[in-house]
Every structure is written in structure tokens, then in C-alpha cells.
C-alpha atoms as an extended CHARMM CRD file, in Angstrom:
* protein
*
       265  EXT
         1         1  MET       CA             -4.7780000000        5.6180000000       10.5370000000  PROA      1               0.0000000000
         2         2  ALA       CA             -6.7530000000        3.3020000000        8.2670000000  PROA      2               0.0000000000
         3         3  THR       CA             -5.1880000000        0.2140000000        6.7240000000  PROA      3               0.0000000000
         4         4  SER       CA             -5.1650000000       -0.9130000000        3.1150000000  PROA      4               0.0000000000
         5         5  GLN       CA             -7.2830000000       -4.0350000000        3.7400000000  PROA      5               0.0000000000
         6         6  LEU       CA            -10.6500000000       -2.3120000000        3.3860000000  PROA      6               0.0000000000
         7         7  ALA       CA            -13.7650000000       -3.1840000000        1.4200000000  PROA      7               0.0000000000
         8         8  ALA       CA            -17.1140000000       -1.5040000000        0.8520000000  PROA      8               0.0000000000
         9         9  ASP       CA            -20.3760000000       -2.7800000000       -0.6130000000  PROA      9               0.0000000000
        10        10  VAL       CA            -21.4710000000       -0.1190000000       -3.0960000000  PROA      10              0.0000000000
        11        11  ASN       CA            -23.6310000000       -0.2430000000       -6.2240000000  PROA      11              0.0000000000
        12        12  GLY       CA            -24.3160000000       -3.9360000000       -5.6100000000  PROA      12              0.0000000000
        13        13  ILE       CA            -20.6480000000       -4.9810000000       -5.6760000000  PROA      13              0.0000000000
        14        14  THR       CA            -17.7110000000       -5.1400000000       -3.2760000000  PROA      14              0.0000000000
        15        15  ILE       CA            -14.9340000000       -2.5850000000       -3.8120000000  PROA      15              0.0000000000
        16        16  GLY       CA            -11.4940000000       -2.9740000000       -2.2310000000  PROA      16              0.0000000000
        17        17  TYR       CA             -9.7610000000        0.2740000000       -1.3840000000  PROA      17              0.0000000000
        18        18  THR       CA             -7.0090000000        2.0180000000        0.5360000000  PROA      18              0.0000000000
        19        19  ASP       CA             -7.8700000000        4.9160000000        2.8520000000  PROA      19              0.0000000000
        20        20  GLU       CA             -4.8440000000        6.3470000000        4.6310000000  PROA      20              0.0000000000
        21        21  GLY       CA             -3.9180000000        9.6000000000        6.3030000000  PROA      21              0.0000000000
        22        22  SER       CA             -6.0410000000       12.6070000000        7.1650000000  PROA      22              0.0000000000
        23        23  GLY       CA             -6.5700000000       16.0480000000        5.7150000000  PROA      23              0.0000000000
        24        24  PRO       CA             -7.9300000000       17.1430000000        2.3270000000  PROA      24              0.0000000000
        25        25  PRO       CA             -9.1360000000       14.0820000000        0.3740000000  PROA      25              0.0000000000
        26        26  LEU       CA             -7.0600000000       12.9360000000       -2.6020000000  PROA      26              0.0000000000
        27        27  VAL       CA             -8.6230000000       10.1340000000       -4.6690000000  PROA      27              0.0000000000
        28        28  LEU       CA             -6.3450000000        8.1980000000       -7.0450000000  PROA      28              0.0000000000
        29        29  ILE       CA             -7.7810000000        6.0200000000       -9.8120000000  PROA      29              0.0000000000
        30        30  HSD       CA             -5.6110000000        3.3480000000      -11.4080000000  PROA      30              0.0000000000
        31        31  GLY       CA             -5.3300000000        2.4460000000      -15.0660000000  PROA      31              0.0000000000
        32        32  HSD       CA             -5.8190000000       -0.7810000000      -17.0550000000  PROA      32              0.0000000000
        33        33  PRO       CA             -4.8930000000       -3.5350000000      -16.3870000000  PROA      33              0.0000000000
        34        34  PHE       CA             -3.5490000000       -2.5620000000      -12.9780000000  PROA      34              0.0000000000
        35        35  ASP       CA             -4.7960000000       -2.1840000000       -9.4090000000  PROA      35              0.0000000000
        36        36  ARG       CA             -4.5100000000        0.3300000000       -6.5940000000  PROA      36              0.0000000000
        37        37  THR       CA             -0.9810000000       -0.7990000000       -5.6800000000  PROA      37              0.0000000000
        38        38  MET       CA              0.2330000000        1.2770000000       -8.6360000000  PROA      38              0.0000000000
        39        39  TRP       CA             -0.2980000000        4.2860000000       -6.3380000000  PROA      39              0.0000000000
        40        40  ALA       CA              1.8660000000        2.9220000000       -3.4850000000  PROA      40              0.0000000000
        41        41  PRO       CA              4.5470000000        5.6500000000       -3.8260000000  PROA      41              0.0000000000
        42        42  GLN       CA              1.8830000000        8.3640000000       -3.7620000000  PROA      42              0.0000000000
        43        43  ILE       CA             -0.0030000000        6.8540000000       -0.8000000000  PROA      43              0.0000000000
        44        44  ASP       CA              3.2590000000        6.7780000000        1.1800000000  PROA      44              0.0000000000
        45        45  ALA       CA              4.2010000000       10.3110000000        0.1510000000  PROA      45              0.0000000000
        46        46  PHE       CA              0.8690000000       12.0630000000        0.6770000000  PROA      46              0.0000000000
        47        47  ALA       CA             -0.7940000000       10.2530000000        3.6030000000  PROA      47              0.0000000000
        48        48  PRO       CA              1.1030000000       12.5240000000        6.0460000000  PROA      48              0.0000000000
        49        49  THR       CA             -0.7150000000       15.5810000000        4.6420000000  PROA      49              0.0000000000
        50        50  HSD       CA             -3.8420000000       14.2370000000        2.9070000000  PROA      50              0.0000000000
        51        51  ARG       CA             -6.5220000000       11.5950000000        3.2150000000  PROA      51              0.0000000000
        52        52  VAL       CA             -5.4660000000        9.3880000000        0.2990000000  PROA      52              0.0000000000
        53        53  ILE       CA             -8.1740000000        7.1050000000       -1.0740000000  PROA      53              0.0000000000
        54        54  ALA       CA             -7.2320000000        4.5870000000       -3.7840000000  PROA      54              0.0000000000
        55        55  PRO       CA             -9.9210000000        2.1190000000       -4.9030000000  PROA      55              0.0000000000
        56        56  ASP       CA             -9.5600000000       -1.0270000000       -6.9370000000  PROA      56              0.0000000000
        57        57  LEU       CA            -11.9080000000       -0.5080000000       -9.8840000000  PROA      57              0.0000000000
        58        58  ARG       CA            -14.6060000000       -3.1330000000      -10.3890000000  PROA      58              0.0000000000
        59        59  GLY       CA            -13.0250000000       -6.1300000000      -12.1010000000  PROA      59              0.0000000000
        60        60  TYR       CA             -9.5340000000       -5.3420000000      -10.7770000000  PROA      60              0.0000000000
        61        61  GLY       CA             -7.4800000000       -6.0740000000       -7.6740000000  PROA      61              0.0000000000
        62        62  GLU       CA             -9.5910000000       -6.9360000000       -4.6460000000  PROA      62              0.0000000000
        63        63  SER       CA            -12.8230000000       -5.6030000000       -6.1420000000  PROA      63              0.0000000000
        64        64  GLN       CA            -15.5970000000       -7.7870000000       -7.4700000000  PROA      64              0.0000000000
        65        65  VAL       CA            -15.3770000000       -8.9660000000      -11.0700000000  PROA      65              0.0000000000
        66        66  VAL       CA            -18.3970000000       -8.1050000000      -13.1910000000  PROA      66              0.0000000000
        67        67  PRO       CA            -18.1790000000       -9.7680000000      -16.6340000000  PROA      67              0.0000000000
        68        68  GLY       CA            -19.6680000000       -8.2510000000      -19.7920000000  PROA      68              0.0000000000
        69        69  ILE       CA            -19.2170000000       -4.5630000000      -20.5330000000  PROA      69              0.0000000000
        70        70  THR       CA            -18.1950000000       -1.9340000000      -17.9640000000  PROA      70              0.0000000000
        71        71  PRO       CA            -18.6490000000        1.6070000000      -19.3270000000  PROA      71              0.0000000000
        72        72  LEU       CA            -16.6690000000        4.4720000000      -17.8270000000  PROA      72              0.0000000000
        73        73  SER       CA            -19.9280000000        5.7740000000      -16.3460000000  PROA      73              0.0000000000
        74        74  ALA       CA            -20.1710000000        2.6120000000      -14.1930000000  PROA      74              0.0000000000
        75        75  PHE       CA            -16.6590000000        3.1700000000      -12.8390000000  PROA      75              0.0000000000
        76        76  ALA       CA            -17.5260000000        6.8100000000      -12.1200000000  PROA      76              0.0000000000
        77        77  ALA       CA            -20.7240000000        5.7910000000      -10.3150000000  PROA      77              0.0000000000
        78        78  ASP       CA            -18.6700000000        3.4040000000       -8.1700000000  PROA      78              0.0000000000
        79        79  ILE       CA            -16.2970000000        6.2560000000       -7.2470000000  PROA      79              0.0000000000
        80        80  ALA       CA            -19.2180000000        8.4950000000       -6.2530000000  PROA      80              0.0000000000
        81        81  ALA       CA            -20.7890000000        5.6980000000       -4.2000000000  PROA      81              0.0000000000
        82        82  LEU       CA            -17.4840000000        4.9700000000       -2.4470000000  PROA      82              0.0000000000
        83        83  LEU       CA            -17.0890000000        8.6560000000       -1.5800000000  PROA      83              0.0000000000
        84        84  ASP       CA            -20.6380000000        8.6060000000       -0.1630000000  PROA      84              0.0000000000
        85        85  HSD       CA            -19.7560000000        5.5080000000        1.8600000000  PROA      85              0.0000000000
        86        86  LEU       CA            -16.6470000000        7.2390000000        3.2400000000  PROA      86              0.0000000000
        87        87  GLY       CA            -18.4320000000       10.4920000000        3.9870000000  PROA      87              0.0000000000
        88        88  VAL       CA            -16.3360000000       12.4700000000        1.5030000000  PROA      88              0.0000000000
        89        89  GLU       CA            -18.2760000000       15.3250000000       -0.0750000000  PROA      89              0.0000000000
        90        90  ARG       CA            -15.5230000000       16.8230000000       -2.2460000000  PROA      90              0.0000000000
        91        91  ALA       CA            -12.0510000000       15.6900000000       -3.2750000000  PROA      91              0.0000000000
        92        92  VAL       CA             -9.1410000000       16.1470000000       -5.6300000000  PROA      92              0.0000000000
        93        93  LEU       CA             -9.4580000000       13.4170000000       -8.2490000000  PROA      93              0.0000000000
        94        94  GLY       CA             -6.4310000000       11.9790000000      -10.0310000000  PROA      94              0.0000000000
        95        95  GLY       CA             -6.1930000000        9.1810000000      -12.5780000000  PROA      95              0.0000000000
        96        96  LEU       CA             -3.7230000000        7.6150000000      -14.9750000000  PROA      96              0.0000000000
        97        97  SER       CA             -4.5320000000        6.3500000000      -18.4790000000  PROA      97              0.0000000000
        98        98  MET       CA             -8.0000000000        4.7230000000      -18.2660000000  PROA      98              0.0000000000
        99        99  GLY       CA             -8.1050000000        6.1500000000      -14.7520000000  PROA      99              0.0000000000
       100       100  GLY       CA             -7.6880000000        9.6200000000      -16.2410000000  PROA      100             0.0000000000
       101       101  GLN       CA            -10.6250000000        8.9880000000      -18.5590000000  PROA      101             0.0000000000
       102       102  ILE       CA            -12.6760000000        7.8620000000      -15.5540000000  PROA      102             0.0000000000
       103       103  VAL       CA            -11.7050000000       11.1320000000      -13.8410000000  PROA      103             0.0000000000
       104       104  MET       CA            -13.0050000000       13.0210000000      -16.8910000000  PROA      104             0.0000000000
       105       105  GLU       CA            -16.2390000000       11.0120000000      -16.7140000000  PROA      105             0.0000000000
       106       106  CYS       CA            -16.5260000000       11.8750000000      -13.0070000000  PROA      106             0.0000000000
       107       107  TYR       CA            -16.0980000000       15.5480000000      -13.8760000000  PROA      107             0.0000000000
       108       108  ARG       CA            -18.8150000000       15.1960000000      -16.5140000000  PROA      108             0.0000000000
       109       109  LEU       CA            -21.2280000000       13.5680000000      -14.0580000000  PROA      109             0.0000000000
       110       110  PHE       CA            -20.5160000000       15.3180000000      -10.7280000000  PROA      110             0.0000000000
       111       111  PRO       CA            -18.1970000000       18.3310000000      -11.1410000000  PROA      111             0.0000000000
       112       112  GLU       CA            -19.5280000000       19.8950000000       -7.9390000000  PROA      112             0.0000000000
       113       113  ARG       CA            -17.7570000000       17.1810000000       -5.9030000000  PROA      113             0.0000000000
       114       114  ILE       CA            -14.3240000000       17.7600000000       -7.4580000000  PROA      114             0.0000000000
       115       115  THR       CA            -11.9250000000       20.4170000000       -6.1430000000  PROA      115             0.0000000000
       116       116  GLY       CA             -9.0290000000       19.6700000000       -8.4910000000  PROA      116             0.0000000000
       117       117  LEU       CA             -7.9550000000       17.2720000000      -11.2440000000  PROA      117             0.0000000000
       118       118  VAL       CA             -4.8190000000       15.2710000000      -12.0090000000  PROA      118             0.0000000000
       119       119  LEU       CA             -4.7840000000       13.7790000000      -15.5200000000  PROA      119             0.0000000000
       120       120  ALA       CA             -1.7710000000       11.5370000000      -16.0430000000  PROA      120             0.0000000000
       121       121  ASP       CA             -0.7900000000        9.7840000000      -19.2850000000  PROA      121             0.0000000000
       122       122  THR       CA             -4.3070000000        9.8890000000      -20.6630000000  PROA      122             0.0000000000
       123       123  PHE       CA             -6.2270000000       11.3640000000      -23.5820000000  PROA      123             0.0000000000
       124       124  PRO       CA             -9.7450000000       12.7830000000      -24.0380000000  PROA      124             0.0000000000
       125       125  ALA       CA            -10.8000000000       11.7790000000      -27.5620000000  PROA      125             0.0000000000
       126       126  ALA       CA            -13.4400000000        9.1400000000      -28.2460000000  PROA      126             0.0000000000
       127       127  GLU       CA            -12.2900000000        5.8470000000      -29.7260000000  PROA      127             0.0000000000
       128       128  THR       CA            -11.8720000000        5.5190000000      -33.4920000000  PROA      128             0.0000000000
       129       129  GLU       CA            -13.6500000000        2.7060000000      -35.3290000000  PROA      129             0.0000000000
       130       130  GLU       CA            -10.3130000000        0.9380000000      -35.7140000000  PROA      130             0.0000000000
       131       131  GLY       CA             -9.6220000000        1.4610000000      -32.0150000000  PROA      131             0.0000000000
       132       132  LYS       CA            -12.9960000000       -0.0480000000      -31.1060000000  PROA      132             0.0000000000
       133       133  ARG       CA            -12.2260000000       -3.1620000000      -33.1440000000  PROA      133             0.0000000000
       134       134  GLU       CA             -8.7870000000       -3.3870000000      -31.5520000000  PROA      134             0.0000000000
       135       135  ARG       CA            -10.0400000000       -3.0950000000      -27.9690000000  PROA      135             0.0000000000
       136       136  ASN       CA            -12.7440000000       -5.6950000000      -28.5380000000  PROA      136             0.0000000000
       137       137  ALA       CA            -10.2200000000       -8.0310000000      -30.1710000000  PROA      137             0.0000000000
       138       138  VAL       CA             -7.9100000000       -7.6860000000      -27.1560000000  PROA      138             0.0000000000
       139       139  ALA       CA            -10.8790000000       -8.3640000000      -24.8640000000  PROA      139             0.0000000000
       140       140  ASP       CA            -11.6250000000      -11.5660000000      -26.8010000000  PROA      140             0.0000000000
       141       141  ARG       CA             -7.9830000000      -12.5700000000      -26.5600000000  PROA      141             0.0000000000
       142       142  LEU       CA             -7.7910000000      -12.0020000000      -22.7900000000  PROA      142             0.0000000000
       143       143  LEU       CA            -10.8580000000      -14.1740000000      -22.2780000000  PROA      143             0.0000000000
       144       144  SER       CA             -9.4470000000      -16.9900000000      -24.3920000000  PROA      144             0.0000000000
       145       145  GLU       CA             -5.7480000000      -16.8250000000      -23.4270000000  PROA      145             0.0000000000
       146       146  GLY       CA             -5.5690000000      -15.0990000000      -20.0440000000  PROA      146             0.0000000000
       147       147  MET       CA             -3.3670000000      -12.1480000000      -19.1270000000  PROA      147             0.0000000000
       148       148  LYS       CA              0.2300000000      -13.3780000000      -19.3610000000  PROA      148             0.0000000000
       149       149  GLY       CA              0.8670000000      -13.1990000000      -23.1020000000  PROA      149             0.0000000000
       150       150  TYR       CA             -0.6680000000       -9.7350000000      -23.2830000000  PROA      150             0.0000000000
       151       151  ALA       CA              1.2970000000       -8.5950000000      -20.2350000000  PROA      151             0.0000000000
       152       152  ASP       CA              4.5550000000       -9.8700000000      -21.7170000000  PROA      152             0.0000000000
       153       153  GLU       CA              3.8890000000       -7.9820000000      -24.9690000000  PROA      153             0.0000000000
       154       154  VAL       CA              2.9050000000       -4.5840000000      -23.5720000000  PROA      154             0.0000000000
       155       155  ARG       CA              5.2360000000       -4.4950000000      -20.5680000000  PROA      155             0.0000000000
       156       156  ASP       CA              7.9850000000       -2.4510000000      -22.2550000000  PROA      156             0.0000000000
       157       157  LYS       CA              5.4360000000        0.0960000000      -23.5280000000  PROA      157             0.0000000000
       158       158  MET       CA              3.8030000000        0.4570000000      -20.1200000000  PROA      158             0.0000000000
       159       159  VAL       CA              7.1370000000        1.0130000000      -18.3610000000  PROA      159             0.0000000000
       160       160  ALA       CA             10.4190000000        1.9610000000      -19.9930000000  PROA      160             0.0000000000
       161       161  PRO       CA             12.6050000000       -1.1830000000      -19.8290000000  PROA      161             0.0000000000
       162       162  TYR       CA             15.3990000000        0.7290000000      -18.0790000000  PROA      162             0.0000000000
       163       163  ASN       CA             13.0540000000        1.1870000000      -15.0650000000  PROA      163             0.0000000000
       164       164  THR       CA             13.4360000000       -2.4180000000      -13.9130000000  PROA      164             0.0000000000
       165       165  GLU       CA             11.8360000000       -2.2670000000      -10.4570000000  PROA      165             0.0000000000
       166       166  ALA       CA              8.7270000000       -0.5180000000      -11.7610000000  PROA      166             0.0000000000
       167       167  SER       CA              8.6070000000       -2.9490000000      -14.6890000000  PROA      167             0.0000000000
       168       168  ALA       CA              8.4640000000       -5.9360000000      -12.3500000000  PROA      168             0.0000000000
       169       169  HSD       CA              5.6690000000       -4.3350000000      -10.2860000000  PROA      169             0.0000000000
       170       170  VAL       CA              3.6450000000       -3.5360000000      -13.4040000000  PROA      170             0.0000000000
       171       171  HSD       CA              4.0470000000       -7.0490000000      -14.7880000000  PROA      171             0.0000000000
       172       172  ARG       CA              2.8380000000       -8.5040000000      -11.4670000000  PROA      172             0.0000000000
       173       173  MET       CA             -0.2520000000       -6.2970000000      -11.5300000000  PROA      173             0.0000000000
       174       174  MET       CA             -1.0900000000       -7.1650000000      -15.1220000000  PROA      174             0.0000000000
       175       175  THR       CA             -0.7320000000      -10.9230000000      -14.7070000000  PROA      175             0.0000000000
       176       176  ALA       CA             -2.7920000000      -10.8650000000      -11.4730000000  PROA      176             0.0000000000
       177       177  THR       CA             -5.7120000000       -9.0630000000      -13.1310000000  PROA      177             0.0000000000
       178       178  SER       CA             -8.9210000000      -10.9350000000      -13.8950000000  PROA      178             0.0000000000
       179       179  PRO       CA             -9.3020000000      -11.4610000000      -17.6710000000  PROA      179             0.0000000000
       180       180  GLU       CA            -13.0820000000      -11.0550000000      -17.2970000000  PROA      180             0.0000000000
       181       181  GLY       CA            -12.7120000000       -7.7300000000      -15.4980000000  PROA      181             0.0000000000
       182       182  ALA       CA            -10.1170000000       -6.4220000000      -17.9300000000  PROA      182             0.0000000000
       183       183  ALA       CA            -12.1610000000       -7.4900000000      -20.9610000000  PROA      183             0.0000000000
       184       184  ALA       CA            -15.3050000000       -5.8070000000      -19.6090000000  PROA      184             0.0000000000
       185       185  ALA       CA            -13.3860000000       -2.5610000000      -19.1090000000  PROA      185             0.0000000000
       186       186  LEU       CA            -11.8870000000       -2.7120000000      -22.6070000000  PROA      186             0.0000000000
       187       187  ARG       CA            -15.3290000000       -3.1830000000      -24.1790000000  PROA      187             0.0000000000
       188       188  GLY       CA            -16.7550000000       -0.2990000000      -22.1670000000  PROA      188             0.0000000000
       189       189  ARG       CA            -13.8040000000        1.9620000000      -22.8470000000  PROA      189             0.0000000000
       190       190  ALA       CA            -14.2120000000        1.3660000000      -26.5910000000  PROA      190             0.0000000000
       191       191  GLU       CA            -17.5840000000        3.1530000000      -26.3700000000  PROA      191             0.0000000000
       192       192  ARG       CA            -16.4260000000        6.1310000000      -24.2750000000  PROA      192             0.0000000000
       193       193  PRO       CA            -17.5890000000        9.6450000000      -25.0950000000  PROA      193             0.0000000000
       194       194  ASP       CA            -15.3700000000       12.4250000000      -26.4070000000  PROA      194             0.0000000000
       195       195  TYR       CA            -14.2260000000       14.6370000000      -23.5220000000  PROA      195             0.0000000000
       196       196  ARG       CA            -12.4290000000       17.3070000000      -25.5360000000  PROA      196             0.0000000000
       197       197  ASP       CA            -15.2360000000       19.8640000000      -25.2980000000  PROA      197             0.0000000000
       198       198  LEU       CA            -15.6800000000       19.1080000000      -21.5940000000  PROA      198             0.0000000000
       199       199  LEU       CA            -12.0210000000       19.9490000000      -20.9500000000  PROA      199             0.0000000000
       200       200  THR       CA            -12.5100000000       23.4950000000      -22.2560000000  PROA      200             0.0000000000
       201       201  ARG       CA            -15.1000000000       24.0100000000      -19.4840000000  PROA      201             0.0000000000
       202       202  VAL       CA            -13.0560000000       22.6610000000      -16.5700000000  PROA      202             0.0000000000
       203       203  SER       CA            -13.1200000000       25.2720000000      -13.7890000000  PROA      203             0.0000000000
       204       204  VAL       CA            -10.9270000000       23.6260000000      -11.1270000000  PROA      204             0.0000000000
       205       205  PRO       CA             -7.1100000000       23.6430000000      -10.9500000000  PROA      205             0.0000000000
       206       206  THR       CA             -5.7860000000       20.8390000000      -13.1530000000  PROA      206             0.0000000000
       207       207  LEU       CA             -2.4020000000       19.1510000000      -13.4160000000  PROA      207             0.0000000000
       208       208  VAL       CA             -1.6200000000       17.3160000000      -16.6620000000  PROA      208             0.0000000000
       209       209  VAL       CA              1.2630000000       14.8320000000      -16.3380000000  PROA      209             0.0000000000
       210       210  VAL       CA              2.9710000000       12.6380000000      -18.9380000000  PROA      210             0.0000000000
       211       211  GLY       CA              6.0930000000       10.5070000000      -19.2130000000  PROA      211             0.0000000000
       212       212  ARG       CA              8.5150000000       11.8250000000      -21.8100000000  PROA      212             0.0000000000
       213       213  ASP       CA              8.8240000000        8.3690000000      -23.4460000000  PROA      213             0.0000000000
       214       214  ASP       CA              5.1270000000        7.4370000000      -23.3200000000  PROA      214             0.0000000000
       215       215  THR       CA              4.0520000000        6.0050000000      -26.6920000000  PROA      215             0.0000000000
       216       216  TYR       CA              0.4560000000        5.1910000000      -25.6680000000  PROA      216             0.0000000000
       217       217  THR       CA             -0.3490000000        8.8020000000      -24.7680000000  PROA      217             0.0000000000
       218       218  PRO       CA              2.4950000000       10.8840000000      -26.2020000000  PROA      218             0.0000000000
       219       219  VAL       CA              3.5930000000       14.2760000000      -24.9130000000  PROA      219             0.0000000000
       220       220  ALA       CA              1.6460000000       15.8870000000      -27.7760000000  PROA      220             0.0000000000
       221       221  ASP       CA             -1.6130000000       14.5360000000      -26.3060000000  PROA      221             0.0000000000
       222       222  ALA       CA             -0.7640000000       16.0270000000      -22.9140000000  PROA      222             0.0000000000
       223       223  GLU       CA              0.1620000000       19.3550000000      -24.5110000000  PROA      223             0.0000000000
       224       224  ALA       CA             -3.1970000000       19.4410000000      -26.3020000000  PROA      224             0.0000000000
       225       225  MET       CA             -5.0620000000       18.7740000000      -23.0360000000  PROA      225             0.0000000000
       226       226  HSD       CA             -3.0080000000       21.4300000000      -21.2690000000  PROA      226             0.0000000000
       227       227  ALA       CA             -3.8820000000       23.9220000000      -24.0270000000  PROA      227             0.0000000000
       228       228  ALA       CA             -7.5860000000       23.0460000000      -23.7720000000  PROA      228             0.0000000000
       229       229  ILE       CA             -7.9860000000       23.2340000000      -19.9810000000  PROA      229             0.0000000000
       230       230  PRO       CA             -8.0800000000       26.8090000000      -18.6910000000  PROA      230             0.0000000000
       231       231  GLY       CA             -5.2290000000       27.6020000000      -16.3180000000  PROA      231             0.0000000000
       232       232  SER       CA             -3.8710000000       24.0540000000      -16.2270000000  PROA      232             0.0000000000
       233       233  THR       CA             -0.2890000000       23.0490000000      -15.4280000000  PROA      233             0.0000000000
       234       234  LEU       CA              1.7600000000       20.5910000000      -17.5230000000  PROA      234             0.0000000000
       235       235  ALA       CA              4.4970000000       18.3700000000      -16.1050000000  PROA      235             0.0000000000
       236       236  VAL       CA              6.5750000000       16.2040000000      -18.4550000000  PROA      236             0.0000000000
       237       237  ILE       CA              8.4420000000       13.5210000000      -16.4940000000  PROA      237             0.0000000000
       238       238  GLU       CA             11.7880000000       12.6460000000      -18.0500000000  PROA      238             0.0000000000
       239       239  SER       CA             13.0870000000        9.0560000000      -18.2510000000  PROA      239             0.0000000000
       240       240  SER       CA              9.6450000000        7.4840000000      -17.9430000000  PROA      240             0.0000000000
       241       241  ALA       CA              6.9840000000        5.9800000000      -20.1880000000  PROA      241             0.0000000000
       242       242  HSD       CA              3.2960000000        5.3140000000      -19.3990000000  PROA      242             0.0000000000
       243       243  LEU       CA              3.5480000000        5.0950000000      -15.5820000000  PROA      243             0.0000000000
       244       244  PRO       CA              5.7480000000        7.9790000000      -14.4100000000  PROA      244             0.0000000000
       245       245  ASN       CA              4.2400000000        7.7880000000      -10.9200000000  PROA      245             0.0000000000
       246       246  LEU       CA              5.9790000000        4.4010000000      -10.5050000000  PROA      246             0.0000000000
       247       247  GLU       CA              8.9670000000        4.9630000000      -12.7530000000  PROA      247             0.0000000000
       248       248  ARG       CA              9.9990000000        8.3690000000      -11.3720000000  PROA      248             0.0000000000
       249       249  PRO       CA              7.9560000000        8.7110000000       -8.1780000000  PROA      249             0.0000000000
       250       250  ASP       CA             10.0600000000       11.5130000000       -6.6770000000  PROA      250             0.0000000000
       251       251  VAL       CA              9.6140000000       13.7290000000       -9.7310000000  PROA      251             0.0000000000
       252       252  PHE       CA              5.9300000000       12.8310000000      -10.1300000000  PROA      252             0.0000000000
       253       253  ASN       CA              5.3090000000       13.4740000000       -6.4350000000  PROA      253             0.0000000000
       254       254  ALA       CA              7.0470000000       16.8500000000       -6.6070000000  PROA      254             0.0000000000
       255       255  ALA       CA              4.6910000000       17.9360000000       -9.4030000000  PROA      255             0.0000000000
       256       256  LEU       CA              1.6750000000       16.6160000000       -7.4990000000  PROA      256             0.0000000000
       257       257  ARG       CA              2.8190000000       18.2640000000       -4.2620000000  PROA      257             0.0000000000
       258       258  ALA       CA              3.1290000000       21.6430000000       -6.0040000000  PROA      258             0.0000000000
       259       259  HSD       CA             -0.3550000000       21.1920000000       -7.4730000000  PROA      259             0.0000000000
       260       260  LEU       CA             -1.8650000000       20.3320000000       -4.0830000000  PROA      260             0.0000000000
       261       261  ALA       CA             -0.0870000000       23.3140000000       -2.4950000000  PROA      261             0.0000000000
       262       262  HSD       CA             -1.5840000000       25.5550000000       -5.1890000000  PROA      262             0.0000000000
       263       263  LEU       CA             -5.0230000000       24.1240000000       -4.3860000000  PROA      263             0.0000000000
       264       264  ALA       CA             -4.5180000000       24.7690000000       -0.6750000000  PROA      264             0.0000000000
       265       265  ARG       CA             -3.7700000000       28.4390000000       -1.4150000000  PROA      265             0.0000000000
């Protein structure tokens, strides 16, 4: 059994990652501005049946910080290189929020390596002009002020305030994140492509998940993705906001377990 204190040199940078369990590979990609510890409940739950791989994205957690602009294609290339490093040819790919958009970018770039998708609390549309200005303004702010003020402000949108334990975990992740890494991701994410047409061509089993009280990526966004992706499954997690995997891990894990069982069949 591998431990969580692992690092790989890929694409000219060092990536920290977790690699636990054995069986069919399940790769979990965190959102912004978090790290791979957001997947702790899923690593614990699925390592007995799967090889669960959870990287820290470049600029986050234990991975190297690369200032400037990090497009989603750079994150996707890092994922592919890490899979090469680990000898994983094909895997189920899951991501939340920005992580879900990175999963879509991975499917755009190397669909032949992906056996199934999990798209949680995310959305496929390109950024609006107003959204681009907003993301770049937040990036400027993080570089000048650091993470704490931003983390304090968005905390109750990331996690419903009634989910106190998850809220504390999320706040710790956000305040520990490198402002340079987070800013680079925001600038890159502002320029992301539109994945809506891609979703209509997805040919692997896909689970779409969303928290009922998510205001960043509302249920309507998840319903639209579910309608676009042929044969997909939709799970709406009650009593949770933007991180249902942490807020309601048992319910999230049940939906994921059913999806993985469907894939196994």
C-alpha cells in the first residue's frame, strides 16, 4: 500500500500526489483553491477496491508553484505525465469545480485514456468577458493581499455554513494555498475553451454530481450537462453546497460507488 507522501518530477516540475489501494485506477482532481486532501473521504472509501490517485495540481498543496498563467491544458498535461510516471494507461477521471473543467480538458486531449468521467459541481461553458475581468481581478488581489481575506469571504459559498467540520477543512486548504499558484490558475481558467460541444460527444459512462445548495455551479448547470452527455447519470446531493464530497461524503460516495459498479459491469 502506497503512502500519501509521494512526489514525481513530471513536465519539469515536482507534483505531490496520493496513490493508495489497488485495482482499477480512479484519478481525482481537486478544485481551486484547494489541494488533494479535499478527497480524503473518497481515498479512504475507495482504496479497498480501487487504485486511488489524487495529485496536487501545480501551484497547490505539495506541488511546485509556477507563477504567471496556468491554462487548463497545462494541468491536463501534468495529469497525463503523472499517469505515465505511474504506469497507468487508462483510468476513471473525476474532478470538482476547476477540477471538473480539467477533466473535460483531459477528455478533449486524450479521451482514449479515460474509461469513465465524474464531473462534480462544475460547468462547461467558456468564461464571459465579465468573468474574465473578475478572475483576473481576484488573481491581482491574491497576489497583493494573500489568501486569507478571500478565503474568509467565499467560505460560506464553498461549503454550506451548517457543515461545520467540512467548512473548517476547506478554510484550512484555502489559506494554505500559494497566492502565486492560485492566481496563475485563475488567469489560465479565464481563457478556457467552451466544452459544451465536447460533452455531446462523450462516449464513456459519466456521473454528474452537484450539491443542492451550490450557488457557484447551480443544479441547473448540472442538469444541462446531464442532458448533453449521452447516457449520463445525475446525482443531486442534498444539504450540501459546492463540495458535497466533503460535506456529505457518505451520500457522494454512494453515488460514486454505484457509478464505478456500473463501469465494472
